[in-house]
C-alpha positions, 0 to 999 in steps of 0.5 A, a space after each residue: 553795583 547793588 542791582 547785581 548784588 541783589 540778583 547773583 550770589 557771586 560777583 567777579 571782574 576780570 581785568 584784561 589790561 591790568 597793567 594799566 596800574 594808572 587806571 586802577 579803580 578805587 577800593 570802594 568800587 571793588 567792595 561788592 566784588 568777590 573775586 578780582 582777576 588779573 592777566 599778569 602775575 606782576 599785577 597782583 600786588 597792586 590789586 591786592 592793595 584795593 582788593 585784599 585776599 580777593 585777587 587771582 591771576 588768570 593769564 592769556 589763553 586761547 580756544 586751543 580745543 576749538 581752533 587750535 592745530 598741531 599739524 607739522 604740514 606747514 607752508 609758511 615759514 614766517 608770518 607777520 601779524 599785528 603790531 611790528 617795529 619800523 624794520 619789520 613793518 614793510 611786508 614788501 621789504 621783508 618778503 624780498 629779504 626772506 626769499 633771499 634767505 630761502 624763507 617763505 614769508 606771509 604778510 598780515 592777513 586781511 581784517 574781516 568785519 565780523 570778529 568771529 570770522 576774523 579770528 577764525 581766519 587768523 587761526 587758519 593762517 597761524 596753523 600753516 605757519 612755522 613762525 610768527 613774528 611778534 615783539 615785546 611792546 617795550 621793543 616795539 612800542 605804539 601809541 596804544 601800548 604801555 610805556 613801562 610795563 610789557 605783556 604778552 598778548 593773544 598773538 603769543 597764545 594763539 600762535 602756540 595753540 596752532 603749533 607756531 613758534 613765536 619769534 621776536 624780542 620777547 616781553 621776559 619781564 611779564 612773569 607770565 612768560 615764565 609761568 605759561 611758556 615753555 623753551 620751544 614756544 619762542 625764538 628770542 631776538 636780542 635786538 630788532 635788526 631785520 637782516 640779523 633777525 631773518 638770519 636767526 630765522 634761517 638757522 632755526 628753520 633748518 633745524 625745524 621739524 614737525 615735532 616742534 608744532 606738535 610739542 607747542 600744540 600739546 602744551 598749549 592744550 594742557 596749559 593755555 586753553 581758556 577753559 582751564 581759566 574758566 575752571 580756576 575762576 569757578 573754583 575760586 568762587 566755590 562754584 561747581 563746574 558745569 557739565 558742558 565745561 567739565 566734558 570739555 576739561 576731560 576732552 582737553 586733558 585726553 587730547 593733550 595726553 594722547 596727542 604725541 601717540 597720535 602723531 608718531 
């Protein structure tokens, strides 16, 4: 750390999987860090113990301005993406049940080798989808997920950036859920039961309107874009926002404020 301290006036660390409290570093390893950023409000107190008065919460985001979409012209009712519980994990069975319910379904998109191209591909498929299936890690655990702490991930924020509604058993104990999301952002299941869940989706799809996508996109512009997180980080370090970021923040605000009038 000394080599960084001698070269930079300010040093920040942004801990993405901050819910892994069992891996919290010792206080001495953070003594030269000016700002310790964590992803969830739930984790702030834990890190305050080792980095007092230096902890900020920078929640999950998305490149809404660059890759988001508010179009209501969507061709897929239900999209499966990423980790799923056993009942939702067979795309062939899910597709068949969705067809019986009069719903269109698309399974997980292919994983591309190039991370940048893969992200663009994911955002394109999200942009054409009305509902994305994503469940809390406690309701649908995997070997790599935390056993006690639940959390939203980029699946939530990327979906909303593309106007989709996130459907599933929601990670409500993550306080980011109430801080970052809004009522139209999600369709909350009270259980994991494929037929029961599809029936709920069928009812929700019947009431869906293009305005749902528009609202989600506008709120994502205003609340979820990574640029807001970068501004907050810079402000906390007393650093002026660079011109390029300042310009894009103005674009974000303008786009969010004017989006409704553009789509009516």
